[in-house]
N, C-alpha and C positions, 0 to 999 in steps of 0.2 A: 652372608650365608644364604639368604633367600633371593638374591638377584633381583630380577624384574618385579617379582611379587612384592618385595619390601619397598623397592623404588616407587612403585605405583601407589602403594599404601600411604607412604609419607607424602607423596605429591597430592593425594586426595585430602589428607589431613591438613596440610599447611597451605596449599595453593588452591584448594577447592576445585581440583581438576581431575576428572576420571580419564586415565590413560590406559592404552592397551599396546601390545607390541606393534600393532599396525598404525597407531596414532602418535606414538611418542616422538617419532622422527618427523620433522617438517617436510611436507610433500612438495612436489614440483608445482602443484596447483596453488598451494599456499604461498609459494614464492611469487608466482605470477600475480596473485591477488595483491600481495604486498607491493610489487612493482607498480601496479596501477594506482595504489593509494598514496605513493610518495611523489611529491611534486618534482617536476623536471629541474627546478631550481635547487632543491635539496640534493637531488641525485648529482647534479653538476658540482655542488659544493663538496659532497662526499668524494667524488672522483678527483677533485683538485687536492683535497686532503690526502687521499690515498697515494696520489702521484708524488706528493712532497714527502710523505712518510717513507715510501719505497726508495726514493732518491737518497734520503738521509741514511737509511740503514744499509743501502748498497755501498755507500762511501765508508761505512764503519766496518765492513767485512774484513776480518783478519786474513792474513796470508799464511800458507804453509811455508816451512823453512827448514832446510838442512844445511849443515856445515861440516867440514872435516877439520878435526883438531890436529895438533902438532904430531900426534902419534899415528895419524891415518884413520882414526875412528870416525865413522859418520854418525852424527847425532842430529836431532831435530824433532819436529812434530808434524803430524798431518792433521787435517780437519775433516770431521765427519758430522753431518747434521743428525739430530734425533729423528727417529722414524715416525712416531705418533705423539701428538701433543693435544692436550685438552685445554680449551679456553673457557673461562667462566666470565659471563657478562651479567652484571646486575640487572634486575628487572622489577624492583620493588617500588620505592618512592619515585624513582625516575629511571628511564631507559636510556642507555648510552650507546648509540651507534658509533660514536667516536672511539669508545673503548674497543669495539670490534676491530676497527682499523689499527689501533695502536698496539694490539696484541697479535692479531693474525698476520699482518703484513711482515713484521720482523721475522716471524717463524717461517713464512714462505720465502723471504729473501735468503734466510739461512739455508734453505733447501729441504725443510721438513715436507715430507710427501703427504702426510695425512694430518689434518687439523680438524678436530671435532669440537663444536661449540655447544655449550649448555647454557640455558638462560631460563629463569623462572617464567612461568606462563600463568600468572594469577587470573582466575576466572576464564582461562582458555585463550587469553589474548597475548600476542607478542607484538611489540612495537614494529610496524612495517619497515621503518627505517633501519632497525637492527637487522632484519632479514636481508634487506637490500645491501647493506654494508657487508654482511657476512659473505654473500656470494660475490660481491665486488672484490673482496679481499682474497677469495679463493678457498673457503672452507670446504671440507669434504661432506659434512653433514651438520645439521642443527637439531638439537634435542630439546624438548619442552620440559625440562626439569631444572630445578634450582636448589639452593640450600645445601645443607650438609650431605643430603642424600645424593645430590648430583656429583659432589666431590668424591664420595665413596664409589659411585658407579664408575667414574673415570679411573679411579685408583685401582679397583679390583676387577672391573668389567662385569657386565650382566649379559643376559641373553640378547639384549637389544643394543647395548652401548659398549663399544670396545674399550679394553684396557689400554691406557696410554703410558708413555714414558715420563711425561712431565705435565703438571697442571699450572697454568698461569692465569692471572686476571684478578681484579679486586672483588670483594664481596662484603657482606655484613659480618658480624662477629661469629655467627654460626659457620659461615663459609671459611673464615680465617682460622678458627679453631679446628675445623675439619681438615683443612690443608696441613695444619701442624701435626695432626694425628696420623695422617697417611704418609707424611714425609719419611722416606726410607723405603717404602714400597714403591713410591714414585718420587721424582724430584718436584720441587715447587719453586716459584720465583721468589716469593717473600711472604711474610705475615703482615698484611696491610692493615693498619689501624685507620682511625678517622683522618680525613684529609686536612692539610695544614697549609697556611701561607704566613710568611713573616716578611714584612715590608720594612726596609731601612730607608729612611728619608731624612734629608737635611733641610726640608722645608722649601726646596727650590721648585717644587711642582705644586699645582693646585690641590688644595685639601680634598676637593670632591673627587679627584682622580684616585687618591689613596683610599678614601672612604669606599668608593665603588669597588675597588679591588678587595678590600676586606669583606664587603658584603657578598661579592662573587664567591668567596670561599664559604662564608657562613650559610649560604642557601643550599649547600650540598646536603647537609643533614644536621641534626641537633648536636652531634658530637664534633662537628668541624671546629678547627682552631684558626682564629684570625688574630694576628699580632702585628702591631706597629712598634718599631723602635726608632726614636728620633732624638736629635740633640737640640730640639727647639720646643720649649714648653708652650709657646704661643701656637705653633703648628699643631701640637698634640691636641690642644683645646679645639682648634678649628676642625680637625679630623673627627673628633668625638661628636661635635655638633652636626657635622655632615652625615655621619653614620646614623645618628638618631633621626635626622630629617628624612633621609633616603630609605631607611628601614620601613617606614610607614607606607611607602608606595610600592613595595615589593609584593608580587603575587605569592611568593613563598615566604612571606614575612613571619609566619608562625614558626617555621623551621629556623629561619635566620635569627629571629629574636632570641630563641633559646640558646643557639650557638654563641651569639654575641654576649649574652648575659653570663653564660657559664664559662666560656673559654676565651672570650674576647679580652685582649689586654693591650694597653699602651704603656710602653716603657720610655721614660725620659732620661737620657744619659748626657754626660758632659761632652763627649766627642764621638766622631764616627768610629774611631778605634774601639771605644766602649761598646758601640752598637754591634760591631762585628763580633766582639767577645760574647755578647748576649746571644747572637745568632749561632755562633759556633757551639755554645753550650746547649742550645735547643736542637740543633741539627735539623732544620725544618725540611719538609718535603719540597715546598716551593719557597725560593728566596728571591724577592724583588729588590733590586738596588735602584731606588728612585732618587738618585743623587746627581749632582752636576757632572761628576766624572767617575762613573761606575768602574771603569777599567783600572783606575788608580787604586781602588780598594779591593778589587777582585783577588789579587794575590794573597790577601789576608784571610779570605774565606776558606775554611778547612772542610766544613761539613754542610752539605745541602744536596737534595735530590736533583733539583733543576734550578739554575741561576738565571734570572732575567735581568739583563743589563739595560738600564735606562727607563725613563718613565713611559715610553711608548711600548715597551716589551711587557705587556700585561700577561698574567697567567693564562688568560683566556686563549691567547695565541698558542701557548704551549699545550693547552687542553685539546685544541682542535686541528691546527693547520700548520704549525711551524715545521714539524718534521720529527723531532725526538719523541719517543713514547711518553705518554702522560702517566704510565704506570710507574710509580716512584716509591722509594723507601719512605716510611712514615715513622712516627713515634720515636724519633732519635736514631733510627737504624741507618740513617744516612752516614753515620759515623763509620759504618763497615759495609754498606751495601750501595749498589749502583742502580740507575734506572734500568728498566727492562729494555733489552736490545737484542740484536742478532746473537750476541755472546751467550744469551740464555739458552739458545737452541743448538749450540755447537758443542762437540766434544773434541778434544785435541790429544789423541794418543801420542805418546812419545815414540820416537824412532831411535833404535840403538843398533849400530852395526860395528862390531869390534874387529879391528884389523889384526893381522898376525903380529905386527910390531907392538900394537897396543896391548894385545893379550900378554905378550912376554914382559912388557914394561910394567903393567899394572897387576898382573896375576898374583904375585907374591903379596901385594897389599890386600887384595881381595881375600886370599887364604888367611892371612893374619887376622883381619877384621872378623872373618867368619868364626875362627877359633875363639876369638875374644868374646864372642856372643854365644859360644857353646853350640854352634851350628856346624857340626862336623861334616855333614853331607854337602852343605854349601861349599865348604873348603875342598872337599874331595872332587866336586864337579869341575873345579878349576884345575886341581892337581893332576887329575887323570889326563887332562889335555896337555899340561906342561910336560908330563913324564913321557909322552909320545915323542 
């Protein structure tokens, strides 16, 4: 209701930042400053990741298709991109330039013309690498707002921030609930919960490798979920010891420690088939198959956001540089959801062209079905053509 006025009020309250219509949008000067602050090595790494992400999603682009049935009717679908998309990038406990690439690039590959990025700006600071990644990926503008108020601004529009057709990107619980509330006014990608990894291992890899992967997940935030399922009790004990040992050396150990204590689990099962059953029940965001022959058990995997085959395929590769988006279904929603991709930014209207012979052949069926549903005008719209 109050547009910019409310947006700026909440930003001052929660992020301690005073914004105006002139300062809410990141300026060209701020972009130039960010460019100077980011090392050439990091820029090169971001460019490599961007190239790989673009290549993956270009390969995933669907094709338009039409066909003619036996009655001469032409049927099919065309593909049209969304026009305006809003991307949310977290900026609280950590800033994620990788998330910028993983959300914006699929949208641009799909053909979205305008992509607007919002990110929290606590105490007036945006991570320079986030800005570099944003303009490398092709955003139209970056706005210094976050939280539920940023989602509302994108969903309904304000004097400074345009209304979009879809909002994508992960965030905290306030962001997630806000996305849920505005769904219907705009589309959203998913309701993302805390990040998760489930590692299945037969003990054929070093315990410290698996322990490191569990800790990589735990350092995200206190609600992160790190799970190992193994058919070796001895390996389970080794991994537990490695987690405890390596946890003490982490810079983000206070966060990781809470996650491991509250959500960390090791399940010991009899067979790898049992391990797959546990995984399918949990439907994890990330599933690592650290076993001797991962492709042998892959067909049994039913539910997972992203599947990493083999002990060298760590989640970190998926998070940064492999190519598929790291925006994935969480909290068991991999049972019915897919990773963010070009499909999220495309619409596929149906094409229906009825031939003369098709009209004559199918017309009576349409009339009868319309009358059976009590929709007389539907029936008449066909009947009037047949009577001619």
